[in-house]
C-alpha positions as CSV (number, residue, x, y, z in Angstrom):
1,G,106.9,147.2,63.2
2,G,105.7,144.9,65.8
3,M,108.9,142.8,65.9
4,I,111.4,145.7,66.3
5,Y,109.4,146.4,69.6
6,I,109.3,142.9,70.8
7,H,113.2,143.0,69.8
8,Q,113.8,146.4,71.7
9,S,111.8,145.4,74.8
10,L,113.7,142.1,75.3
11,Q,117.0,144.4,75.2
12,N,115.9,147.1,77.6
13,G,114.2,144.8,79.7
14,R,110.6,145.5,79.4
15,I,109.5,142.1,78.9
16,L,110.7,140.8,81.9
17,E,109.7,143.6,83.9
18,Y,106.4,142.8,82.7
19,I,107.1,139.4,83.2
20,D,107.8,140.1,86.8
21,H,104.9,142.6,88.1
22,H,102.6,139.8,86.3
23,P,103.1,136.2,86.8
24,Q,99.5,135.1,87.1
25,D,98.6,136.5,83.6
26,K,97.5,133.6,81.5
27,G,100.4,132.5,79.2
28,I,103.0,134.1,81.1
29,A,104.7,130.7,82.1
30,D,104.5,129.2,78.1
31,T,105.9,132.8,76.7
32,T,108.8,133.2,79.6
33,Y,110.0,129.5,78.4
34,Y,109.8,130.0,74.9
35,I,112.2,133.6,75.4
36,G,114.4,131.3,77.3
37,Q,114.3,128.7,74.5
38,G,114.9,131.9,72.1
39,Y,117.9,133.1,73.8
40,Y,119.2,129.5,74.1
41,L,118.9,128.9,70.5
42,F,121.3,132.0,69.9
43,Q,123.4,130.9,72.8
44,N,122.9,133.6,74.8
45,L,123.3,131.5,77.6
46,P,122.8,134.2,80.9
47,Q,119.7,135.4,79.4
48,A,118.2,131.9,78.7
49,T,119.0,130.7,82.5
50,T,117.4,133.7,83.7
51,Y,113.9,133.0,81.5
52,F,114.7,129.0,82.5
53,L,114.5,129.0,86.0
54,R,111.6,132.2,86.4
55,V,109.6,129.3,85.2
56,A,110.9,126.5,87.4
57,Q,110.6,128.2,90.3
58,R,107.1,130.4,89.8
59,Y,105.2,127.8,88.3
60,P,106.6,124.1,90.1
61,K,103.6,122.5,88.9
62,H,103.4,124.1,85.1
63,P,104.1,121.4,82.5
64,K,106.8,123.7,81.5
65,A,108.9,123.5,84.8
66,E,110.5,120.5,84.2
67,P,112.1,121.2,80.6
68,A,112.7,124.6,82.0
69,Y,114.5,123.6,84.7
70,F,116.9,121.1,82.4
71,Y,117.3,123.4,79.8
72,Y,118.8,125.9,83.0
73,L,121.0,123.5,83.6
74,Q,121.9,122.8,80.4
75,A,122.6,126.5,79.7
76,L,124.9,126.4,82.8
77,V,126.8,123.7,81.8
78,D,126.9,125.1,78.4
79,S,128.3,128.0,79.5
80,M,131.2,125.7,81.2
81,T,131.3,128.5,83.9
82,L,130.5,126.2,87.0
83,P,132.5,123.8,88.8
84,R,131.9,119.8,88.2
85,T,130.8,120.0,92.0
86,Q,128.0,122.4,91.1
87,I,127.0,121.0,88.0
88,V,126.6,117.3,89.8
89,E,124.5,119.4,92.5
90,G,122.1,121.5,90.2
91,Y,121.2,117.7,88.0
92,L,120.4,116.3,91.6
93,S,118.4,119.1,92.3
94,Y,116.2,118.4,89.4
95,M,116.1,114.4,90.3
96,E,114.9,115.8,93.5
97,K,111.6,118.0,91.8
98,F,111.4,115.9,89.0
99,P,111.8,112.2,89.7
100,D,109.8,111.4,87.0
101,G,110.9,114.2,84.4
102,A,111.4,113.9,80.8
103,H,114.7,114.2,81.2
104,A,115.3,112.2,84.4
105,E,117.3,109.3,82.9
106,L,119.4,111.6,81.0
107,V,120.3,113.2,84.1
108,Q,121.0,110.6,86.4
109,N,123.2,109.4,83.4
110,R,125.0,112.4,83.6
111,I,125.4,112.2,87.0
112,D,127.0,109.1,87.2
113,T,129.1,110.6,84.0
114,Y,130.7,113.2,86.6
115,R,130.6,111.4,89.6
116,T,133.1,108.6,87.7
117,G,135.2,111.7,86.1
118,G,134.0,111.9,83.0
119,N,132.9,115.2,80.6
């Protein structure tokens, strides 16, 4: 019963509503991040971006903020809906926010690749 309720709450937006109305509750940042990871794993990229961006924007000092922003950008790239210039802008924003982040070297490599015309 519990898993069905959670699934239904994800589908009908109740969990996101709870997250939005209780941003300071203990564990919300982690929970939001892991929901994003679940959506990313199952390639529901629009939902993944929603959850990842909430973590990065609302909890910029949280340990999950950096990976959340990286996976937010990765989900956007994976969805293949953004032009190259916007992808580069997103990666530049990452570097501005997390210059020493765990994904900084990879992000810089991607910026360089996009700027030189690679994929």
